[in-house]
Short mmCIF file of the C-alpha atoms (twelve columns), coordinates in Angstrom:
data_MODEL
# 
_entry.id   MODEL 
# 
loop_
_atom_site.group_PDB 
_atom_site.id 
_atom_site.type_symbol 
_atom_site.label_atom_id 
_atom_site.label_alt_id 
_atom_site.label_comp_id 
_atom_site.label_asym_id 
_atom_site.label_seq_id 
_atom_site.Cartn_x 
_atom_site.Cartn_y 
_atom_site.Cartn_z 
_atom_site.pdbx_PDB_model_num 
ATOM 1   C CA . MET A 1   -10.528 29.130  33.221 1 
ATOM 2   C CA . LYS A 2   -13.295 26.493  34.012 1 
ATOM 3   C CA . SER A 3   -14.931 26.555  30.485 1 
ATOM 4   C CA . GLU A 4   -11.385 25.696  29.137 1 
ATOM 5   C CA . ILE A 5   -11.260 22.639  31.292 1 
ATOM 6   C CA . MET A 6   -14.880 21.720  30.380 1 
ATOM 7   C CA . LEU A 7   -13.828 22.145  26.529 1 
ATOM 8   C CA . PHE A 8   -10.719 19.885  27.081 1 
ATOM 9   C CA . LEU A 9   -12.949 17.185  28.711 1 
ATOM 10  C CA . LYS A 10  -15.668 17.820  26.063 1 
ATOM 11  C CA . TYR A 11  -12.884 17.272  23.214 1 
ATOM 12  C CA . ASN A 12  -11.066 14.457  24.711 1 
ATOM 13  C CA . ASN A 13  -14.172 12.634  25.356 1 
ATOM 14  C CA . LYS A 14  -16.038 13.405  21.797 1 
ATOM 15  C CA . ILE A 15  -12.786 12.290  20.115 1 
ATOM 16  C CA . PHE A 16  -12.455 9.012   21.860 1 
ATOM 17  C CA . ARG A 17  -16.455 7.956   21.359 1 
ATOM 18  C CA . TYR A 18  -16.330 9.182   17.724 1 
ATOM 19  C CA . THR A 19  -13.158 7.065   16.907 1 
ATOM 20  C CA . GLN A 20  -14.364 4.086   18.979 1 
ATOM 21  C CA . ARG A 21  -17.521 4.219   16.908 1 
ATOM 22  C CA . TYR A 22  -15.795 4.396   13.556 1 
ATOM 23  C CA . LEU A 23  -13.315 1.567   14.873 1 
ATOM 24  C CA . GLU A 24  -16.400 -0.557  15.518 1 
ATOM 25  C CA . ARG A 25  -17.953 -0.368  12.423 1 
ATOM 26  C CA . VAL A 26  -14.885 -0.596  10.185 1 
ATOM 27  C CA . LEU A 27  -13.346 -3.486  12.381 1 
ATOM 28  C CA . LYS A 28  -16.726 -5.468  12.420 1 
ATOM 29  C CA . LYS A 29  -15.773 -7.174  8.816  1 
ATOM 30  C CA . TYR A 30  -12.549 -8.734  10.366 1 
ATOM 31  C CA . ASP A 31  -14.614 -10.084 13.357 1 
ATOM 32  C CA . LEU A 32  -12.557 -7.460  15.874 1 
ATOM 33  C CA . SER A 33  -13.614 -4.906  18.406 1 
ATOM 34  C CA . SER A 34  -12.270 -1.346  18.863 1 
ATOM 35  C CA . GLY A 35  -10.366 -2.809  21.766 1 
ATOM 36  C CA . ALA A 36  -9.014  -5.799  20.425 1 
ATOM 37  C CA . PHE A 37  -6.586  -4.689  17.436 1 
ATOM 38  C CA . SER A 38  -4.137  -3.410  19.538 1 
ATOM 39  C CA . TYR A 39  -3.386  -6.861  21.013 1 
ATOM 40  C CA . LEU A 40  -2.504  -7.834  17.308 1 
ATOM 41  C CA . PHE A 41  -0.398  -5.075  16.675 1 
ATOM 42  C CA . PHE A 42  1.561   -5.641  19.822 1 
ATOM 43  C CA . LEU A 43  1.971   -9.506  19.212 1 
ATOM 44  C CA . GLU A 44  2.829   -8.617  15.523 1 
ATOM 45  C CA . HIS A 45  6.330   -7.587  17.020 1 
ATOM 46  C CA . GLN A 46  6.301   -9.588  20.177 1 
ATOM 47  C CA . GLU A 47  4.945   -13.059 19.781 1 
ATOM 48  C CA . GLY A 48  5.315   -15.466 22.627 1 
ATOM 49  C CA . VAL A 49  4.500   -13.091 25.291 1 
ATOM 50  C CA . SER A 50  2.303   -13.674 28.547 1 
ATOM 51  C CA . GLN A 51  -1.365  -12.628 28.978 1 
ATOM 52  C CA . ASN A 52  0.226   -10.338 32.064 1 
ATOM 53  C CA . LYS A 53  2.803   -8.797  29.903 1 
ATOM 54  C CA . ILE A 54  0.562   -7.671  27.231 1 
ATOM 55  C CA . SER A 55  -2.230  -6.470  29.411 1 
ATOM 56  C CA . ARG A 56  0.781   -4.343  31.254 1 
ATOM 57  C CA . GLU A 57  2.086   -2.868  27.986 1 
ATOM 58  C CA . ILE A 58  -1.023  -2.469  26.437 1 
ATOM 59  C CA . GLY A 59  -2.295  -0.637  29.527 1 
ATOM 60  C CA . ASN A 60  -5.552  -2.529  30.077 1 
ATOM 61  C CA . ASP A 61  -6.187  -4.105  33.532 1 
ATOM 62  C CA . LYS A 62  -6.090  -8.004  33.822 1 
ATOM 63  C CA . ALA A 63  -9.726  -8.861  33.685 1 
ATOM 64  C CA . MET A 64  -10.417 -6.590  30.448 1 
ATOM 65  C CA . SER A 65  -7.313  -8.280  28.596 1 
ATOM 66  C CA . ALA A 66  -8.533  -11.722 29.625 1 
ATOM 67  C CA . ARG A 67  -12.061 -10.918 28.148 1 
ATOM 68  C CA . THR A 68  -10.235 -9.588  25.089 1 
ATOM 69  C CA . ILE A 69  -7.801  -12.446 24.656 1 
ATOM 70  C CA . THR A 70  -10.407 -15.151 25.164 1 
ATOM 71  C CA . LYS A 71  -12.460 -13.476 22.241 1 
ATOM 72  C CA . LEU A 72  -9.441  -13.323 20.011 1 
ATOM 73  C CA . ILE A 73  -8.799  -16.839 20.609 1 
ATOM 74  C CA . GLU A 74  -12.426 -18.142 20.013 1 
ATOM 75  C CA . SER A 75  -12.477 -16.192 16.824 1 
ATOM 76  C CA . GLY A 76  -9.189  -17.449 15.627 1 
ATOM 77  C CA . HIS A 77  -6.764  -14.392 15.897 1 
ATOM 78  C CA . ILE A 78  -4.491  -15.455 18.079 1 
ATOM 79  C CA . SER A 79  -3.751  -18.923 19.764 1 
ATOM 80  C CA . LYS A 80  -2.041  -19.746 23.104 1 
ATOM 81  C CA . LYS A 81  0.559   -22.239 24.061 1 
ATOM 82  C CA . ALA A 82  1.743   -23.423 27.626 1 
ATOM 83  C CA . ASP A 83  4.552   -21.515 28.705 1 
ATOM 84  C CA . GLU A 84  7.263   -24.201 29.347 1 
ATOM 85  C CA . ASN A 85  8.741   -22.087 32.248 1 
ATOM 86  C CA . ASP A 86  5.816   -21.373 34.111 1 
ATOM 87  C CA . SER A 87  2.755   -23.834 33.861 1 
ATOM 88  C CA . ARG A 88  0.031   -21.408 35.176 1 
ATOM 89  C CA . ALA A 89  0.931   -19.168 32.125 1 
ATOM 90  C CA . TYR A 90  0.384   -18.869 28.507 1 
ATOM 91  C CA . GLN A 91  2.251   -17.466 25.371 1 
ATOM 92  C CA . LEU A 92  0.156   -15.788 22.864 1 
ATOM 93  C CA . TYR A 93  0.893   -15.859 19.354 1 
ATOM 94  C CA . LEU A 94  -0.971  -14.332 16.050 1 
ATOM 95  C CA . THR A 95  -2.563  -17.028 13.752 1 
ATOM 96  C CA . GLN A 96  -2.270  -17.100 10.249 1 
ATOM 97  C CA . LYS A 97  -5.775  -15.598 10.011 1 
ATOM 98  C CA . SER A 98  -4.455  -12.465 11.864 1 
ATOM 99  C CA . ARG A 99  -1.331  -12.158 9.738  1 
ATOM 100 C CA . ASP A 100 -3.460  -12.122 6.728  1 
ATOM 101 C CA . ILE A 101 -5.562  -9.032  7.939  1 
ATOM 102 C CA . LEU A 102 -2.709  -7.008  9.451  1 
ATOM 103 C CA . PRO A 103 -1.927  -5.271  6.562  1 
ATOM 104 C CA . GLU A 104 -5.580  -4.151  6.147  1 
ATOM 105 C CA . LEU A 105 -5.586  -3.227  9.602  1 
ATOM 106 C CA . HIS A 106 -2.648  -0.966  9.484  1 
ATOM 107 C CA . ARG A 107 -4.298  0.706   6.337  1 
ATOM 108 C CA . GLU A 108 -7.780  0.973   8.162  1 
ATOM 109 C CA . ILE A 109 -5.809  2.877   11.252 1 
ATOM 110 C CA . ASP A 110 -3.657  4.797   9.290  1 
ATOM 111 C CA . LEU A 111 -6.901  6.153   7.035  1 
ATOM 112 C CA . LEU A 112 -8.376  6.926   10.277 1 
ATOM 113 C CA . VAL A 113 -5.468  8.932   11.697 1 
ATOM 114 C CA . LYS A 114 -5.040  10.787  8.280  1 
ATOM 115 C CA . THR A 115 -8.939  11.623  8.293  1 
ATOM 116 C CA . ILE A 116 -8.886  13.167  11.842 1 
ATOM 117 C CA . THR A 117 -5.857  15.144  11.157 1 
ATOM 118 C CA . LYS A 118 -6.084  16.081  7.583  1 
ATOM 119 C CA . ASP A 119 -6.496  19.779  8.469  1 
ATOM 120 C CA . LEU A 120 -3.139  19.930  10.557 1 
ATOM 121 C CA . THR A 121 0.136   20.778  9.054  1 
ATOM 122 C CA . GLU A 122 3.222   18.133  9.791  1 
ATOM 123 C CA . ASP A 123 4.317   20.713  12.626 1 
ATOM 124 C CA . GLU A 124 0.741   20.672  14.139 1 
ATOM 125 C CA . ARG A 125 0.679   17.007  14.015 1 
ATOM 126 C CA . GLN A 126 4.017   16.923  15.588 1 
ATOM 127 C CA . ILE A 127 3.011   19.498  18.278 1 
ATOM 128 C CA . THR A 128 -0.267  17.585  19.218 1 
ATOM 129 C CA . MET A 129 1.157   14.186  19.362 1 
ATOM 130 C CA . ASN A 130 4.142   15.507  21.824 1 
ATOM 131 C CA . SER A 131 1.372   17.066  23.758 1 
ATOM 132 C CA . LEU A 132 -0.814  14.273  23.988 1 
ATOM 133 C CA . LYS A 133 2.064   12.003  24.906 1 
ATOM 134 C CA . LYS A 134 2.775   14.688  27.886 1 
ATOM 135 C CA . ILE A 135 -0.738  14.645  28.734 1 
ATOM 136 C CA . PHE A 136 -0.823  10.621  28.653 1 
ATOM 137 C CA . GLU A 137 2.214   10.369  30.876 1 
ATOM 138 C CA . GLN A 138 0.316   12.599  33.471 1 
ATOM 139 C CA . ALA A 139 -2.915  10.926  33.312 1 
ATOM 140 C CA . LYS A 140 -1.224  7.523   33.981 1 
ATOM 141 C CA . GLN A 141 -0.498  8.795   37.428 1 
ATOM 142 C CA . LEU A 142 -4.283  8.943   38.130 1 
ATOM 143 C CA . ARG A 143 -4.563  5.157   37.820 1 
ATOM 144 C CA . GLY A 144 -5.272  3.726   41.335 1 
ATOM 145 C CA . GLU A 145 -5.144  6.802   43.132 1 
ATOM 146 C CA . ASP A 146 -8.011  8.265   45.352 1 
ATOM 147 C CA . LEU A 147 -8.534  11.662  44.414 1 
# 
């Protein structure tokens, strides 16, 4: 049982590291980091949201989101506009630069997923996704808990 737990942690860690390295390399040409593209994907469907909302939805803490959003603004990928209802908040929007590269970003991410799952059948892919979703839901409980 102990070796099974260690393998689970090892595989999880290695998959994360390998995909992060791949994304860093591929996204560099778009002036993006592996942690930034998800903000663009989120804004693709919900422009005009606040920094706090996008932070909650993506699952990053406020400080991490603030740094990422600042970089995305500085690199010309998103813009911010003062919120008319809350002078302390800003609404975030994609720039044309991001709109132009979004189809390419989707292709890059699709290629990554297809590459790492190419040896799985469709049933295995579905089982894997369902299992990962269940594990993720349980893992969310660990945030902020003292173990």
